[in-house]
C-alpha positions, 0 to 999 in steps of 0.5 A: 908401673900402671899397677902402682898408678892405679893403687895410688889413685885408689888410695887418694880417692879413699882418703878423700872419701874418708876426709869428706865423711869425717867433715860431714860427721863433724858438721852434723855434731857441730849443728847439733851442739849449736842447736842444743846451746840455743835451747839452753840459751833460751832457757837461761834467758827465760829464767833470768827474766822470770827471776827479775820479775818474781825473785825466785832464787831457788828456781834460777839456781836450779836452771843454772845448775843445768846449763854449762858455765860457758853459756852462762858467762856469755849469754848471762852477762849479755843479759846483765849488760841491759840491767843496772842497780839492784836488779843487776846486783841480785843476779850477780849475787846468784851467779856468785853462788854457782861455779861461774866465778871459778870458771871465769878465773880458769878461762882467764888463764886458759881461754883464747884472747877474746875469752880471757878479755871477757873473763877479766871483765866479768870478774868484777861481778865477783869481788874477793881475794880469788878474783883479785889474785887472778886479775893480778896474774893476768897483768902478765898475760901474753896479750896486751889487750888482756893486760889492759882489761885486767887493769880496768877490772882491778881498778873497778875492784879497788885493787889496782897497783901503782899506775906506773907499775901497771903501765910497765906491765902493759908494755910499750906496745899497749900504750897506744890502745884506746882502752888505756883511756878507759882505764885512766878515766875510770881511776878514782879522784884520789889517784889524780896525782898519778895521772898528773905524774904521767902527764908531766913525764917528758920522756913518756909516750905522748899518747899516754900523757895526752890520755892522762891529761884528758882524764884529769880534765874530767875530774874538774879539779882546778888544783891542776890548772897551773900544771895543765897550762905548762903542758899546753906549751909542751913540745909534743903537739899531741900533749899540747893539744890535749892540754888546751882541750882540758883548759877549754873544758875547764872554762877557767879565765885564768888560762886565757894567756896560755890559750892566746899564745897557742893560737899562733902555734905551728901545729894545726891541731894545737891551733884548733884546740886553742881556738875552741878553748878561746870560745869556751872560755869566752876570751874577748882578747882572742877576737883578732887572732881568731879572725885571722884564723878564719883564713887558716890553711886547715879547714878544722882550724878555720871552722873552730875559729868561726864557731868560737867567734860566735861563742865569744859574743857581740865583738866576735859576731861583729868580726864575722859579719865584717869578714863575711862582706869582704872580697871572696877568700877562705876567711870570707867563705868561712865567716859566711858559713858560720853566720848561715848556720846561725840563720838555719838554726 
């Protein structure tokens, strides 16, 4: 029995020693590879900086031929993020003549999630049928973040399918992603109708509808003002708040009636957005309602009401001063704070 115990101990000890040796070897190899990659990154950066100064295309092509595509994809595009205009375009053109586009398309299919997202993003530098086809295929990727990244890149290349089709491909779980807002806001003006259709979809996701309204407001297209007013009365507070924010951003006086009606909403976010919109539009008729909101139970609503009273002008400032000298209350404290901010400025 003792013999078997000693034998087992020797086997376990030998196994532990072997595992330790393997780990040490792997660590050494990893450090050597890391050191080699750092040298190549510095060489790449030096070449890119030199090219941006002298434009020696052949010299840069020679260096790119020596450096693994993975390093060029990661470090090269990190450098490109610092550039704009013709200078960036010249380097992208050189990258396009290397094996980098093919590498990015392959990694979009086979890399880990972060690599697939990055590959989808950098393919916008290589327009063409091959890149578009790879990105369309990525709309069926197992990761919703990759699907969204592919959608944004397809839009940048002018090849995005119908928006409703894209949203269906992204899937319901991806429709709460902040990146979806990036997609909506990057859509060209001639696709605003698709945004409006999603905003008006009563059975759609409130987040998607609100994001569509937000993107519409950035177009500064008053053709959709009537529809946005309707959305400001939507039963979803998220949608109504986004619509009121859009109305305030438009600054159009025709929206005054809708904003005034929303100041009495039962949802505090809707009241806050309505209060801010009243100030941006300059609705003098809102002074009485805004003065009442100085005592609202939500701090954000009180502060928005006070700021808007100041923005409205003389009648709003008079209401603030009158409230500030009343007996101590939430309204009085809010009005005093808003007035003191003006003095501090």
